[in-house]
C-alpha positions in Angstrom: 70.0 -28.2 4.8 69.6 -24.9 5.0 68.4 -24.3 2.0 65.5 -26.4 3.3 64.8 -25.4 6.2 64.0 -21.9 4.6 62.4 -23.1 1.7 60.2 -24.5 4.7 59.8 -21.4 6.1 58.7 -19.6 3.1 56.1 -22.5 2.5 54.8 -21.9 5.7 54.5 -18.4 5.2 52.8 -18.9 1.9 50.3 -21.5 2.9 49.6 -19.1 6.4 48.9 -16.3 3.4 46.3 -18.5 1.6 44.7 -19.8 5.0 44.0 -16.3 5.7 42.7 -15.3 2.4 40.3 -17.9 2.0 39.4 -17.4 5.1 38.6 -13.9 4.8 37.0 -14.8 1.6 34.5 -17.5 3.5 33.5 -14.6 5.5 33.1 -12.5 2.9 30.8 -15.3 1.6 29.2 -15.9 4.7 28.3 -12.2 5.5 27.0 -12.2 1.7 24.6 -15.0 2.8 23.5 -13.1 6.3 22.6 -10.3 3.9 20.8 -12.2 1.5 18.6 -14.0 4.1 18.0 -10.9 6.3 16.5 -9.5 3.5 14.5 -12.1 2.0 12.8 -12.7 4.9 11.6 -9.0 5.2 10.4 -9.2 1.4 8.8 -13.1 2.8 7.6 -11.6 5.8 5.6 -8.7 3.9 4.2 -10.2 1.5 2.6 -12.4 4.0 1.4 -9.7 5.7 0.0 -8.3 2.5 -1.7 -11.7 1.3 -3.2 -12.2 4.6 -4.7 -8.8 4.1 -5.9 -9.6 1.1 -7.4 -13.0 2.6 -9.3 -11.1 5.1 -10.4 -8.5 2.6 -11.6 -11.1 0.5 -13.4 -13.0 4.0 -15.1 -9.7 4.7 -16.5 -9.6 1.5 -17.4 -13.1 0.9 -19.2 -12.2 4.2 -21.0 -9.4 3.0 -22.3 -11.2 0.2 -23.9 -13.9 2.3 -25.5 -12.4 4.4 -26.9 -9.7 1.2 -27.6 -13.1 -0.2 -29.3 -14.7 2.9 -30.9 -10.8 3.4 -32.4 -11.3 -0.1 -33.2 -14.9 0.3 -35.4 -13.9 3.6 -37.7 -11.0 1.5 -38.5 -13.3 -1.2 -39.3 -16.0 1.2 -42.1 -13.7 3.2 -43.1 -12.2 -0.4 -43.5 -16.1 -0.7 -44.9 -17.0 2.2 -47.5 -13.8 2.3 -49.0 -14.8 -1.7 -49.1 -18.4 -0.3 -51.0 -17.2 2.8 -53.4 -15.3 0.5 -54.0 -18.2 -1.9 -54.4 -20.6 1.0 -57.1 -18.2 2.8 -58.9 -17.4 -1.2 -59.0 -20.8 -1.7 -61.2 -21.6 0.9 -64.6 -19.5 0.6 -64.8 -21.0 -3.3 -66.7 -24.7 -3.1 -68.0 -26.1 -6.4 -70.9 -27.8 -5.6 -71.6 -30.7 -8.6 -75.2 -31.9 -8.5 
């Protein structure tokens, strides 16, 4: 009986030590995961900021191109309108009369 009581105490002590080691490993994993998560979050946020800036630059470039095309189109339309108005004025004073 004395041997069993002593062995039960030893087993309890060993199990307690194993549980403490297990808890320590689990805590280390939690810390490693938290560090990775924090690192990845920073990287993602930096990427999002740079992507946002790149998208903004693209939008600005597209706006500028659109504005320059509109201005170019207006100038061409004005030139076409001027030539059309000249053609309209020229056609009124020439009459073909057939007898």
